[in-house]
DSSP file (Angstrom, degrees, kcal/mol; ACC not computed):
  #  RESIDUE AA STRUCTURE BP1 BP2  ACC     N-H-->O    O-->H-N    N-H-->O    O-->H-N    TCO  KAPPA ALPHA  PHI   PSI    X-CA   Y-CA   Z-CA
    1    1 A M     >        0   0    0      0, 0.0     4,-3.2     0, 0.0     5,-0.3   0.000 360.0 360.0 360.0 -33.1    0.0    0.0    0.0
    2    2 A Y  H  >  +     0   0    0      1,-0.2     4,-2.1     2,-0.2     5,-0.1   0.931 360.0  39.7 -58.0 -50.0    2.9    2.3    0.8
    3    3 A Y  H  > S+     0   0    0      2,-0.2     4,-2.7     1,-0.2    -1,-0.2   0.904 116.4  50.4 -69.6 -41.1    4.2    2.5   -2.8
    4    4 A L  H  > S+     0   0    0      2,-0.2     4,-2.7     1,-0.2     5,-0.2   0.922 111.1  48.7 -62.5 -44.6    0.8    2.6   -4.3
    5    5 A N  H  X S+     0   0    0     -4,-3.2     4,-2.9     2,-0.2     5,-0.2   0.891 111.5  50.1 -63.6 -39.3   -0.3    5.5   -2.0
    6    6 A N  H  X S+     0   0    0     -4,-2.1     4,-2.8    -5,-0.3     5,-0.3   0.934 110.7  50.0 -62.3 -45.2    2.9    7.4   -2.8
    7    7 A F  H  X S+     0   0    0     -4,-2.7     4,-1.8     1,-0.2    -2,-0.2   0.952 116.0  40.8 -58.0 -50.9    2.3    6.9   -6.5
    8    8 A L  H  X S+     0   0    0     -4,-2.7     4,-2.0     2,-0.2     5,-0.2   0.924 115.7  50.3 -65.0 -45.5   -1.3    8.2   -6.3
    9    9 A F  H  X S+     0   0    0     -4,-2.9     4,-2.6     1,-0.2    -2,-0.2   0.934 115.5  41.1 -59.6 -48.9   -0.6   11.0   -3.9
   10   10 A F  H  X S+     0   0    0     -4,-2.8     4,-2.4    -5,-0.2    -1,-0.2   0.741 109.2  59.6 -78.1 -21.2    2.3   12.4   -5.9
   11   11 A S  H  X S+     0   0    0     -4,-1.8    28,-2.3    -5,-0.3     4,-1.7   0.917 112.5  40.1 -66.1 -42.5    0.5   11.9   -9.2
   12   12 A V  H  X S+     0   0    0     -4,-2.0     4,-2.4    26,-0.2    -2,-0.2   0.928 116.0  50.2 -69.4 -46.0   -2.3   14.2   -7.9
   13   13 A L  H  X S+     0   0    0     -4,-2.6     4,-2.6     1,-0.2    -2,-0.2   0.893 109.9  51.6 -59.9 -40.4    0.2   16.6   -6.3
   14   14 A G  H  X S+     0   0    0     -4,-2.4     4,-2.7     2,-0.2     5,-0.2   0.891 108.2  51.5 -62.9 -40.6    2.2   16.7   -9.6
   15   15 A Y  H  X S+     0   0    0     -4,-1.7     4,-2.5     2,-0.2    -2,-0.2   0.940 112.6  45.3 -60.7 -47.3   -1.0   17.6  -11.5
   16   16 A L  H  X S+     0   0    0     -4,-2.4     4,-2.4     2,-0.2    -2,-0.2   0.896 112.2  52.5 -64.5 -39.9   -1.7   20.4   -9.0
   17   17 A F  H  X S+     0   0    0     -4,-2.6     4,-2.3     2,-0.2    -2,-0.2   0.949 113.1  42.6 -59.8 -51.6    1.9   21.6   -9.1
   18   18 A E  H  X S+     0   0    0     -4,-2.7     4,-2.8     1,-0.2     5,-0.2   0.893 112.8  53.1 -65.9 -38.9    1.9   21.8  -12.9
   19   19 A T  H  X S+     0   0    0     -4,-2.5     4,-2.2    -5,-0.2    -1,-0.2   0.911 110.2  48.2 -61.9 -42.2   -1.5   23.4  -13.1
   20   20 A A  H  X S+     0   0    0     -4,-2.4     4,-2.7     2,-0.2    -2,-0.2   0.913 112.0  49.1 -64.4 -43.0   -0.4   26.1  -10.6
   21   21 A I  H  X S+     0   0    0     -4,-2.3     4,-2.3     2,-0.2    -2,-0.2   0.932 111.4  49.2 -62.9 -45.1    2.8   26.8  -12.6
   22   22 A F  H  <>S+     0   0    0     -4,-2.8     5,-3.0     1,-0.2     4,-0.3   0.902 112.6  48.3 -61.7 -39.8    0.8   27.0  -15.9
   23   23 A A  H ><5S+     0   0    0     -4,-2.2     3,-1.1    -5,-0.2    -2,-0.2   0.925 111.4  49.3 -66.1 -44.2   -1.7   29.4  -14.2
   24   24 A L  H 3<5S+     0   0    0     -4,-2.7    -1,-0.2     1,-0.3    -2,-0.2   0.860 115.3  43.8 -63.2 -35.2    1.1   31.6  -12.8
   25   25 A L  T 3<5S-     0   0    0     -4,-2.3    -1,-0.3    -5,-0.2    -2,-0.2   0.389 111.2-122.1 -90.1   3.1    2.9   31.8  -16.2
   26   26 A H  T < 5 +     0   0    0     -3,-1.1     2,-0.3    -4,-0.3    -3,-0.2   0.872  59.7 151.9  56.3  40.1   -0.5   32.4  -18.0
   27   27 A L      < -     0   0    0     -5,-3.0    -1,-0.2    -6,-0.2    -2,-0.1  -0.731  47.4-143.3 -97.0 150.9    0.1   29.3  -20.1
   28   28 A H        +     0   0    0     -2,-0.3    -1,-0.1    -3,-0.1    -5,-0.1  -0.008  55.4 132.5-102.9  28.5   -2.8   27.3  -21.5
   29   29 A N        -     0   0    0    -11,-0.1     2,-0.4    -7,-0.1    -2,-0.1  -0.333  50.5-136.2 -75.7 161.2   -1.1   24.0  -21.1
   30   30 A H        -     0   0    0     67,-0.1     2,-0.3     2,-0.1    -2,-0.1  -0.983  19.4-123.6-119.7 129.5   -2.8   21.0  -19.5
   31   31 A S  S    S-     0   0    0     -2,-0.4     3,-0.2   -16,-0.1     7,-0.2  -0.538  71.5 -12.3 -74.4 131.8   -0.9   18.9  -17.1
   32   32 A G  S    S-     0   0    0     -2,-0.3     7,-0.1     1,-0.2    -2,-0.1  -0.171  75.4 -97.7  78.3-170.5   -0.7   15.2  -17.9
   33   33 A F  S    S+     0   0    0      5,-0.3    -1,-0.2     3,-0.0     2,-0.1   0.307  85.3  91.8-132.7   3.5   -2.6   13.3  -20.6
   34   34 A M  S    S-     0   0    0      4,-0.5   123,-0.1     2,-0.2     4,-0.1  -0.466  77.7-115.8-101.2 172.7   -5.4   11.7  -18.6
   35   35 A Y  S    S+     0   0    0    121,-0.2    -1,-0.1    -2,-0.1   122,-0.0   0.916  91.6  55.2 -73.9 -44.6   -8.9   12.8  -18.0
   36   36 A L  S    S-     0   0    0    116,-0.1     2,-1.8     1,-0.1    -2,-0.2  -0.114 105.3 -74.3 -89.4-173.6   -8.8   13.2  -14.2
   37   37 A L  S    S+     0   0    0      2,-0.0     2,-0.3    -5,-0.0   -22,-0.2  -0.416  88.7  98.4 -88.1  64.1   -6.5   15.1  -11.9
   38   38 A W        -     0   0    0     -2,-1.8    -4,-0.5    -7,-0.2    -5,-0.3  -0.998  48.2-161.7-147.5 149.5   -3.2   13.2  -12.0
   39   39 A T    >>  -     0   0    0    -28,-2.3     3,-1.6    -2,-0.3     4,-0.8  -0.903  13.4-161.1-125.3  98.1    0.1   13.3  -13.8
   40   40 A P  H 3> S+     0   0    0      0, 0.0     4,-2.9     0, 0.0     5,-0.3   0.670  80.3  76.9 -60.2 -19.3    1.7    9.8  -13.4
   41   41 A F  H 3> S+     0   0    0      1,-0.2     4,-2.4     2,-0.2     5,-0.1   0.909  97.1  47.1 -56.2 -41.5    5.2   11.1  -14.2
   42   42 A Y  H <> S+     0   0    0     -3,-1.6     4,-2.2     2,-0.2   -31,-0.2   0.909 112.1  48.3 -69.5 -42.4    5.4   12.6  -10.7
   43   43 A G  H  X S+     0   0    0     -4,-0.8     4,-2.1     2,-0.2    -2,-0.2   0.919 113.7  47.8 -61.8 -43.2    4.1    9.4   -8.9
   44   44 A T  H  X S+     0   0    0     -4,-2.9     4,-2.6     1,-0.2    -2,-0.2   0.908 109.9  53.3 -63.7 -42.3    6.5    7.3  -10.9
   45   45 A G  H  X S+     0   0    0     -4,-2.4     4,-2.4    -5,-0.3    -1,-0.2   0.891 109.1  48.2 -60.5 -41.0    9.4    9.7  -10.1
   46   46 A V  H  X S+     0   0    0     -4,-2.2     4,-2.6     2,-0.2    -1,-0.2   0.903 110.9  50.4 -68.3 -40.6    8.7    9.4   -6.4
   47   47 A I  H  X S+     0   0    0     -4,-2.1     4,-2.7     2,-0.2     5,-0.2   0.931 112.3  47.4 -62.9 -44.3    8.6    5.6   -6.5
   48   48 A I  H  X S+     0   0    0     -4,-2.6     4,-2.6     2,-0.2     5,-0.3   0.918 111.4  52.1 -60.8 -43.4   11.9    5.5   -8.4
   49   49 A T  H  X S+     0   0    0     -4,-2.4     4,-2.1    -5,-0.2    -2,-0.2   0.933 112.6  44.4 -58.1 -48.0   13.4    8.0   -5.9
   50   50 A I  H  X S+     0   0    0     -4,-2.6     4,-2.8     2,-0.2    -2,-0.2   0.935 114.2  48.6 -64.0 -47.8   12.3    5.8   -2.9
   51   51 A L  H  X S+     0   0    0     -4,-2.7     4,-2.1     1,-0.2    -2,-0.2   0.905 113.0  46.6 -63.9 -42.6   13.4    2.5   -4.4
   52   52 A I  H  X S+     0   0    0     -4,-2.6     4,-2.4    -5,-0.2    -1,-0.2   0.914 113.1  50.4 -65.3 -41.3   16.8    3.8   -5.4
   53   53 A H  H  X S+     0   0    0     -4,-2.1     4,-1.7    -5,-0.3    -2,-0.2   0.922 109.7  50.3 -62.2 -44.0   17.3    5.4   -2.0
   54   54 A E  H  < S+     0   0    0     -4,-2.8     4,-0.5     1,-0.2    -1,-0.2   0.890 110.8  50.0 -61.6 -39.0   16.3    2.1   -0.3
   55   55 A L  H >< S+     0   0    0     -4,-2.1     3,-1.3     1,-0.2     4,-0.3   0.915 109.2  51.0 -64.1 -43.1   18.8    0.2   -2.5
   56   56 A M  H >< S+     0   0    0     -4,-2.4     3,-1.5     1,-0.3     5,-0.2   0.795  97.8  67.8 -65.9 -28.3   21.6    2.7   -1.6
   57   57 A E  T 3< S+     0   0    0     -4,-1.7    -1,-0.3     1,-0.3    -2,-0.2   0.729  89.7  65.7 -64.2 -20.7   20.9    2.3    2.1
   58   58 A K  T <  S+     0   0    0     -3,-1.3     2,-0.3    -4,-0.5    -1,-0.3   0.658  89.8  79.5 -76.0 -15.8   22.1   -1.3    1.8
   59   59 A F  S <  S-     0   0    0     -3,-1.5     2,-1.5    -4,-0.3     7,-0.0  -0.715  85.2-125.3 -94.7 144.4   25.6    0.0    1.0
   60   60 A N        +     0   0    0     -2,-0.3     2,-0.3     6,-0.0    -3,-0.1  -0.648  55.7 146.3 -89.2  83.9   28.0    1.2    3.8
   61   61 A L        -     0   0    0     -2,-1.5     2,-0.0    -5,-0.2    -2,-0.0  -0.846  53.1-104.9-118.9 153.7   28.8    4.6    2.4
   62   62 A T     >  -     0   0    0     -2,-0.3     4,-2.7     1,-0.1     5,-0.2  -0.373  39.0-110.3 -67.5 159.2   29.4    7.9    4.0
   63   63 A K  H  > S+     0   0    0      1,-0.2     4,-2.3     2,-0.2     5,-0.2   0.902 118.5  51.6 -59.5 -41.8   26.6   10.4    3.7
   64   64 A K  H  > S+     0   0    0      2,-0.2     4,-2.0     1,-0.2    -1,-0.2   0.939 112.3  44.4 -63.2 -47.9   28.5   12.6    1.3
   65   65 A K  H  > S+     0   0    0      1,-0.2     4,-2.7     2,-0.2     5,-0.3   0.908 111.8  54.2 -62.8 -41.4   29.3    9.7   -1.0
   66   66 A K  H  X S+     0   0    0     -4,-2.7     4,-2.8     1,-0.2    -1,-0.2   0.922 110.7  44.8 -59.6 -44.6   25.8    8.3   -0.8
   67   67 A Y  H  X S+     0   0    0     -4,-2.3     4,-2.2     2,-0.2    -1,-0.2   0.827 112.0  51.8 -73.8 -30.4   24.3   11.7   -1.9
   68   68 A I  H  X S+     0   0    0     -4,-2.0     4,-2.1    -5,-0.2    -1,-0.2   0.939 114.2  43.7 -66.6 -45.8   26.8   12.2   -4.7
   69   69 A I  H  X S+     0   0    0     -4,-2.7     4,-2.8     2,-0.2     5,-0.2   0.922 114.0  50.7 -65.0 -44.4   26.0    8.7   -6.1
   70   70 A L  H  X S+     0   0    0     -4,-2.8     4,-3.2    -5,-0.3     5,-0.3   0.921 108.7  52.2 -58.6 -43.8   22.3    9.3   -5.6
   71   71 A F  H  X S+     0   0    0     -4,-2.2     4,-2.6     1,-0.2    -1,-0.2   0.929 111.9  45.5 -59.3 -46.2   22.4   12.6   -7.4
   72   72 A I  H  X S+     0   0    0     -4,-2.1     4,-2.4     2,-0.2     5,-0.2   0.928 114.6  47.8 -63.8 -45.4   24.2   11.0  -10.4
   73   73 A I  H  X S+     0   0    0     -4,-2.8     4,-3.0     1,-0.2     5,-0.2   0.920 113.3  47.8 -62.8 -43.6   21.8    8.0  -10.5
   74   74 A Y  H  X S+     0   0    0     -4,-3.2     4,-3.0    -5,-0.2     5,-0.4   0.914 109.9  53.4 -64.1 -41.6   18.8   10.3  -10.2
   75   75 A F  H  X S+     0   0    0     -4,-2.6     4,-1.6    -5,-0.3    -2,-0.2   0.949 115.4  39.3 -56.5 -50.9   20.1   12.6  -13.0
   76   76 A I  H  X S+     0   0    0     -4,-2.4     4,-2.3     2,-0.2    -2,-0.2   0.927 117.7  48.8 -66.4 -46.1   20.6    9.6  -15.3
   77   77 A T  H  X S+     0   0    0     -4,-3.0     4,-2.6    -5,-0.2    -2,-0.2   0.925 113.8  44.1 -63.2 -47.1   17.4    7.9  -14.3
   78   78 A F  H  X S+     0   0    0     -4,-3.0     4,-2.4     2,-0.2    -1,-0.2   0.814 110.7  55.7 -72.0 -28.8   15.1   10.9  -14.6
   79   79 A T  H  X S+     0   0    0     -4,-1.6     4,-2.2    -5,-0.4    -1,-0.2   0.946 112.3  42.9 -62.7 -48.0   16.7   11.9  -17.9
   80   80 A C  H  X S+     0   0    0     -4,-2.3     4,-2.8     2,-0.2     5,-0.2   0.910 113.9  51.5 -64.1 -42.8   15.9    8.5  -19.3
   81   81 A L  H  X S+     0   0    0     -4,-2.6     4,-2.9     1,-0.2     5,-0.2   0.914 111.0  47.2 -61.7 -43.6   12.4    8.6  -17.8
   82   82 A E  H  X S+     0   0    0     -4,-2.4     4,-2.4     2,-0.2    -1,-0.2   0.901 114.0  47.3 -67.7 -39.8   11.6   12.0  -19.3
   83   83 A E  H  X S+     0   0    0     -4,-2.2     4,-2.5     2,-0.2    -2,-0.2   0.948 115.5  44.8 -63.9 -48.6   12.9   11.0  -22.7
   84   84 A L  H  X S+     0   0    0     -4,-2.8     4,-2.6     1,-0.2     5,-0.2   0.920 114.5  49.0 -62.2 -45.1   11.0    7.7  -22.7
   85   85 A G  H  X S+     0   0    0     -4,-2.9     4,-2.6    -5,-0.2     5,-0.2   0.915 111.7  49.2 -61.0 -43.9    7.8    9.4  -21.4
   86   86 A G  H  X S+     0   0    0     -4,-2.4     4,-2.2    -5,-0.2    -2,-0.2   0.913 112.6  47.0 -62.5 -43.7    8.0   12.1  -24.0
   87   87 A L  H  X S+     0   0    0     -4,-2.5     4,-2.3     2,-0.2    -2,-0.2   0.917 113.8  47.7 -65.0 -43.7    8.5    9.6  -26.8
   88   88 A C  H  X S+     0   0    0     -4,-2.6     4,-2.5     2,-0.2    -2,-0.2   0.928 114.0  46.3 -63.5 -45.5    5.6    7.4  -25.6
   89   89 A L  H  X S+     0   0    0     -4,-2.6     4,-2.9    -5,-0.2     6,-0.4   0.872 111.4  52.0 -67.6 -35.8    3.2   10.3  -25.2
   90   90 A E  H  X S+     0   0    0     -4,-2.2     4,-2.8    -5,-0.2    -1,-0.2   0.919 110.5  48.9 -64.9 -41.4    4.2   11.7  -28.6
   91   91 A Y  H  < S+     0   0    0     -4,-2.3    -2,-0.2     2,-0.2    -1,-0.2   0.933 116.3  42.6 -61.4 -45.7    3.5    8.3  -30.2
   92   92 A L  H  < S+     0   0    0     -4,-2.5    -2,-0.2     1,-0.2    -1,-0.2   0.913 124.9  33.5 -68.5 -42.8    0.1    8.0  -28.5
   93   93 A H  H  < S-     0   0    0     -4,-2.9    -2,-0.2     2,-0.3    -3,-0.2   0.779  97.2-129.1 -85.8 -28.4   -1.0   11.6  -29.0
   94   94 A G  S  < S+     0   0    0     -4,-2.8     2,-0.3    -5,-0.3    -4,-0.1   0.472  85.9  59.4  87.2   1.6    0.6   12.3  -32.4
   95   95 A Y  S    S-     0   0    0     -6,-0.4    -2,-0.3    -5,-0.2     2,-0.3  -0.959  91.6 -96.5-151.2 165.1    2.2   15.5  -31.0
   96   96 A Y        -     0   0    0     -2,-0.3     3,-0.1     1,-0.1    -9,-0.1  -0.642  16.7-154.6 -92.4 146.9    4.6   16.3  -28.2
   97   97 A L  S    S+     0   0    0     -2,-0.3     2,-0.3   -11,-0.2   -67,-0.1   0.625  78.7  15.5 -95.2 -15.6    3.3   17.5  -24.8
   98   98 A W        -     0   0    0    -12,-0.1     2,-0.3     0, 0.0    -1,-0.2  -0.978  61.4-161.6-151.0 163.2    6.4   19.5  -23.9
   99   99 A D        -     0   0    0     -2,-0.3     3,-0.3    -3,-0.1    11,-0.2  -0.942  12.3-173.3-152.4 121.5    9.5   20.8  -25.6
  100  100 A Y    >   +     0   0    0      9,-3.6     3,-1.7    -2,-0.3    10,-0.1   0.130  52.6 117.9-100.5  19.4   12.8   21.9  -24.1
  101  101 A D  T 3  S+     0   0    0      1,-0.3     5,-0.2     8,-0.2    -1,-0.2   0.798  77.4  49.4 -57.6 -28.9   14.2   23.3  -27.4
  102  102 A I  T 3  S+     0   0    0     -3,-0.3    -1,-0.3     2,-0.1    -2,-0.1   0.579  91.8  94.9 -87.6  -8.2   14.4   26.8  -25.8
  103  103 A V  S X  S-     0   0    0     -3,-1.7     3,-0.9     1,-0.1    10,-0.1  -0.672  86.1-109.3 -83.9 132.6   16.2   25.5  -22.7
  104  104 A P  T 3  S+     0   0    0      0, 0.0     9,-0.2     0, 0.0    -1,-0.1  -0.277 101.2  19.4 -58.3 147.1   20.0   25.8  -22.8
  105  105 A L  T 3  S+     0   0    0      1,-0.2     8,-2.1     7,-0.1     2,-0.1   0.817  86.8 167.1  61.3  34.4   21.8   22.4  -23.1
  106  106 A H  B <   -A  112   0A   0     -3,-0.9     2,-0.4     6,-0.3     6,-0.3  -0.485  29.9-153.9 -76.0 151.1   18.7   20.6  -24.3
  107  107 A M        -     0   0    0      4,-3.7     4,-0.3     1,-0.3     3,-0.3  -0.696  66.6 -45.4-123.8  76.4   19.1   17.2  -25.8
  108  108 A G  S    S-     0   0    0     -2,-0.4    -1,-0.3     1,-0.2    -8,-0.2  -0.470  93.8 -51.8  88.1-168.3   16.2   17.0  -28.1
  109  109 A K  S    S+     0   0    0      1,-0.2    -9,-3.6    -2,-0.2    -1,-0.2   0.861 131.4  41.1 -72.2 -36.5   12.7   18.0  -27.3
  110  110 A Y  S    S+     0   0    0     -3,-0.3     2,-0.4   -11,-0.2    -1,-0.2   0.551 107.8  51.4 -98.8  -9.3   12.2   16.1  -24.1
  111  111 A V        +     0   0    0     -4,-0.3    -4,-3.7    -3,-0.1     2,-0.3  -0.978  48.1 169.3-136.3 140.6   15.4   16.4  -22.1
  112  112 A S  B  >  -A  106   0A   0     -2,-0.4     4,-2.5    -6,-0.3    -6,-0.3  -0.989  38.8-123.7-144.1 151.2   17.7   19.2  -21.0
  113  113 A V  H  > S+     0   0    0     -8,-2.1     4,-2.6    -2,-0.3     5,-0.2   0.931 111.4  50.5 -60.6 -47.3   20.6   19.2  -18.6
  114  114 A P  H  > S+     0   0    0      0, 0.0     4,-2.1     0, 0.0    -1,-0.2   0.905 111.8  48.1 -59.4 -39.4   19.1   22.0  -16.4
  115  115 A T  H  > S+     0   0    0      2,-0.2     4,-2.5     1,-0.2    -2,-0.2   0.927 112.1  48.3 -66.6 -43.8   15.8   20.1  -16.1
  116  116 A S  H  X S+     0   0    0     -4,-2.5     4,-2.3     1,-0.2    -1,-0.2   0.876 110.1  52.7 -64.1 -36.8   17.5   16.8  -15.3
  117  117 A L  H  X S+     0   0    0     -4,-2.6     4,-2.3    -5,-0.2    -1,-0.2   0.901 109.4  49.8 -62.8 -40.2   19.7   18.6  -12.7
  118  118 A L  H  X S+     0   0    0     -4,-2.1     4,-3.2    -5,-0.2    -2,-0.2   0.919 109.6  50.2 -64.2 -43.6   16.4   20.0  -11.2
  119  119 A W  H  X S+     0   0    0     -4,-2.5     4,-2.1     1,-0.2    -2,-0.2   0.924 112.5  46.9 -61.4 -43.7   14.8   16.6  -11.0
  120  120 A A  H  X S+     0   0    0     -4,-2.3     4,-1.7     2,-0.2    -1,-0.2   0.900 114.0  48.2 -64.6 -40.0   17.9   15.1   -9.3
  121  121 A T  H  X S+     0   0    0     -4,-2.3     4,-2.5     1,-0.2    -2,-0.2   0.925 110.2  51.3 -65.4 -45.0   18.0   18.1   -6.9
  122  122 A F  H  X S+     0   0    0     -4,-3.2     4,-3.0     1,-0.2    -2,-0.2   0.879 106.3  55.8 -59.9 -37.4   14.2   17.7   -6.2
  123  123 A A  H  X S+     0   0    0     -4,-2.1     4,-2.3    -5,-0.2    -1,-0.2   0.922 110.4  44.0 -61.4 -43.9   14.7   14.0   -5.4
  124  124 A L  H  X S+     0   0    0     -4,-1.7     4,-2.2     2,-0.2    -2,-0.2   0.879 113.3  50.9 -69.9 -37.3   17.4   14.8   -2.8
  125  125 A I  H  X>S+     0   0    0     -4,-2.5     4,-2.7     2,-0.2     5,-0.8   0.928 110.4  50.6 -63.2 -44.1   15.2   17.6   -1.3
  126  126 A Y  I  X>S+     0   0    0     -4,-3.0     5,-3.2     1,-0.2     4,-1.5   0.948 112.2  46.4 -56.8 -50.4   12.3   15.2   -1.1
  127  127 A L  I  <5S+     0   0    0     -4,-2.3     5,-0.2     1,-0.2    -1,-0.2   0.881 121.1  36.8 -61.8 -39.6   14.4   12.6    0.7
  128  128 A N  I  <5S+     0   0    0     -4,-2.2    -1,-0.2    -5,-0.1    -2,-0.2   0.767 134.0  13.2 -88.0 -27.1   15.9   15.0    3.1
  129  129 A F  I  <5S+     0   0    0     -4,-2.7    -3,-0.2    -5,-0.2    -2,-0.2   0.628 129.2  31.1-127.0 -18.3   13.1   17.4    3.9
  130  130 A I  I >X<S+     0   0    0     -4,-1.5     4,-2.3    -5,-0.8     3,-0.8   0.769  94.8  75.3-115.6 -36.8    9.7   16.2    2.7
  131  131 A K  H 3><S+     0   0    0     -5,-3.2     4,-2.9     1,-0.3     5,-0.2   0.844  93.0  55.4 -55.1 -43.1    9.6   12.4    2.8
  132  132 A D  H 3> S+     0   0    0     -6,-0.2     4,-1.2    -5,-0.2    -1,-0.3   0.894 112.4  44.1 -58.4 -39.9    9.1   12.1    6.5
  133  133 A Y  H <> S+     0   0    0     -3,-0.8     4,-1.5     2,-0.2    -2,-0.2   0.919 115.3  45.8 -72.2 -44.4    6.1   14.4    6.4
  134  134 A T  H  X S+     0   0    0     -4,-2.3     4,-3.2     1,-0.2     5,-0.2   0.851 107.0  59.9 -69.7 -31.2    4.5   12.8    3.4
  135  135 A D  H  X S+     0   0    0     -4,-2.9     4,-2.4    -5,-0.3    -1,-0.2   0.895 103.3  52.1 -60.3 -38.7    5.1    9.3    4.8
  136  136 A K  H  X S+     0   0    0     -4,-1.2     4,-0.6    -5,-0.2    -1,-0.2   0.907 113.6  43.2 -63.7 -40.9    3.0   10.3    7.8
  137  137 A L  H >< S+     0   0    0     -4,-1.5     3,-1.0     2,-0.2     4,-0.5   0.921 112.7  52.6 -68.0 -44.2    0.2   11.4    5.5
  138  138 A I  H >< S+     0   0    0     -4,-3.2     3,-1.3     1,-0.3    -2,-0.2   0.891 105.9  53.6 -59.7 -42.1    0.6    8.3    3.3
  139  139 A K  H 3< S+     0   0    0     -4,-2.4    -1,-0.3     1,-0.3    -2,-0.2   0.680 104.7  56.8 -70.3 -16.3    0.3    5.9    6.2
  140  140 A R  T << S+     0   0    0     -3,-1.0    -1,-0.3    -4,-0.6    -2,-0.2   0.528  76.6 112.9 -90.8  -7.0   -3.0    7.5    7.3
  141  141 A I  S <  S-     0   0    0     -3,-1.3  -136,-0.1    -4,-0.5     5,-0.0  -0.522  73.0-121.3 -70.4 122.9   -4.7    7.0    3.9
  142  142 A P     >  -     0   0    0      0, 0.0     4,-1.9     0, 0.0     3,-0.5  -0.310  14.6-122.4 -64.4 147.3   -7.5    4.4    4.5
  143  143 A K  H  > S+     0   0    0      1,-0.2     4,-2.7     2,-0.2     5,-0.2   0.878 110.9  57.6 -58.6 -39.9   -7.3    1.2    2.5
  144  144 A F  H  > S+     0   0    0      1,-0.2     4,-2.5     2,-0.2    -1,-0.2   0.877 106.4  49.9 -61.1 -35.8  -10.8    1.8    1.0
  145  145 A L  H  > S+     0   0    0     -3,-0.5     4,-2.8     2,-0.2     5,-0.2   0.890 109.5  51.0 -69.5 -38.7   -9.6    5.2   -0.4
  146  146 A T  H  X S+     0   0    0     -4,-1.9     4,-2.3     2,-0.2    -2,-0.2   0.937 112.7  46.3 -60.7 -46.2   -6.5    3.5   -1.9
  147  147 A Y  H  X S+     0   0    0     -4,-2.7     4,-2.5     2,-0.2    -2,-0.2   0.923 113.5  48.9 -62.8 -44.8   -8.7    0.9   -3.6
  148  148 A L  H  X S+     0   0    0     -4,-2.5     4,-2.6    -5,-0.2    -2,-0.2   0.940 113.4  45.5 -60.5 -49.3  -11.1    3.5   -4.8
  149  149 A L  H  X S+     0   0    0     -4,-2.8     4,-2.7     1,-0.2    -1,-0.2   0.866 111.7  53.1 -64.9 -35.9   -8.4    5.8   -6.2
  150  150 A T  H  X S+     0   0    0     -4,-2.3     4,-2.6    -5,-0.2    -1,-0.2   0.926 110.2  46.9 -64.6 -44.4   -6.6    2.8   -7.8
  151  151 A V  H  X S+     0   0    0     -4,-2.5     4,-2.6     2,-0.2    -2,-0.2   0.929 113.7  48.7 -63.1 -44.3   -9.8    1.7   -9.6
  152  152 A L  H  X S+     0   0    0     -4,-2.6     4,-2.7     1,-0.2    -2,-0.2   0.908 111.5  50.2 -61.0 -41.9  -10.4    5.3  -10.7
  153  153 A F  H  X S+     0   0    0     -4,-2.7     4,-3.0     2,-0.2    -2,-0.2   0.935 111.7  47.2 -62.6 -46.4   -6.9    5.6  -12.0
  154  154 A I  H  X S+     0   0    0     -4,-2.6     4,-2.7     2,-0.2     5,-0.2   0.914 113.4  48.1 -63.3 -43.4   -7.1    2.3  -13.9
  155  155 A I  H  X S+     0   0    0     -4,-2.6     4,-2.8     2,-0.2     5,-0.2   0.926 113.8  47.7 -61.8 -44.8  -10.5    3.3  -15.5
  156  156 A D  H  X S+     0   0    0     -4,-2.7     4,-2.6    -5,-0.2  -121,-0.2   0.920 112.5  48.9 -62.5 -44.5   -9.1    6.7  -16.4
  157  157 A L  H  X S+     0   0    0     -4,-3.0     4,-2.7     2,-0.2    -2,-0.2   0.932 113.9  45.6 -62.4 -46.1   -5.9    5.2  -17.9
  158  158 A L  H  X S+     0   0    0     -4,-2.7     4,-2.8     2,-0.2     5,-0.2   0.919 113.6  49.2 -63.7 -43.9   -7.9    2.7  -19.9
  159  159 A A  H  X S+     0   0    0     -4,-2.8     4,-2.4    -5,-0.2    -2,-0.2   0.908 112.9  48.1 -61.7 -42.0  -10.4    5.3  -21.1
  160  160 A T  H  X S+     0   0    0     -4,-2.6     4,-2.5    -5,-0.2    -2,-0.2   0.934 113.2  46.7 -63.9 -46.9   -7.5    7.6  -22.1
  161  161 A L  H  X S+     0   0    0     -4,-2.7     4,-2.6     2,-0.2     5,-0.2   0.903 112.1  50.4 -64.2 -41.2   -5.7    4.8  -24.0
  162  162 A I  H  X S+     0   0    0     -4,-2.8     4,-2.4     2,-0.2    -1,-0.2   0.933 111.6  48.5 -61.2 -45.7   -8.9    3.7  -25.8
  163  163 A R  H  X S+     0   0    0     -4,-2.4     4,-2.3    -5,-0.2    -2,-0.2   0.927 113.1  47.3 -60.1 -45.3   -9.6    7.4  -26.8
  164  164 A L  H  X S+     0   0    0     -4,-2.5     4,-1.7     1,-0.2    -1,-0.2   0.884 112.3  48.9 -66.0 -38.7   -6.0    7.8  -28.1
  165  165 A L  H  <>S+     0   0    0     -4,-2.6     5,-3.1     2,-0.2     4,-0.3   0.871 110.7  51.4 -68.7 -36.4   -6.1    4.5  -30.0
  166  166 A E  H ><5S+     0   0    0     -4,-2.4     3,-1.2     4,-0.2    -2,-0.2   0.908 108.1  51.8 -64.5 -41.4   -9.4    5.4  -31.6
  167  167 A I  H 3<5S+     0   0    0     -4,-2.3    -1,-0.2     1,-0.3    -2,-0.2   0.883 109.1  50.2 -61.8 -37.8   -8.0    8.8  -32.6
  168  168 A K  T 3<5S-     0   0    0     -4,-1.7    -1,-0.3    -5,-0.2    -2,-0.2   0.505 118.8-114.8 -78.5  -3.6   -5.0    6.9  -34.2
  169  169 A G  T < 5       0   0    0     -3,-1.2    -3,-0.2    -4,-0.3    -2,-0.1   0.762 360.0 360.0  77.9  25.6   -7.5    4.6  -36.0
  170  170 A M      <       0   0    0     -5,-3.1    -4,-0.2    -6,-0.1    -5,-0.1   0.421 360.0 360.0 -99.6 360.0   -6.5    1.5  -34.2
């Protein structure tokens, strides 16, 4: 339940975060690609962050070495995740949902060095300053709510995929 609740919680939080940023910047973008209020990239990112951190805890490293290695791993992992996510969504939608061409040190549409540095930094900030608080919230989520949200997420994902496949004529 812990990982599932983190995924759902941060998918919703990510949607709200992006929606707020778009509103502040007066952009007419839409966060995510699904019907309801979640952006699974954020949920996936948090799960990856937690799992990699748990794996690193098994090694006997100094705190400094651990965080340097984590930073590098997060940088590489989130760069790959963003590229893969961008390519998959472009294939499904027939157009791209974001573009870093204007960002310095971009590597194609979906990835840029500054953005990957930010994702890796956010992962470490999450682990050091936020995770303890969100863990307390996550552990309080009733099981019935987890089940309900999971069913809603699956229905939304299937409905979204069916719509996208119909649009592509499949």
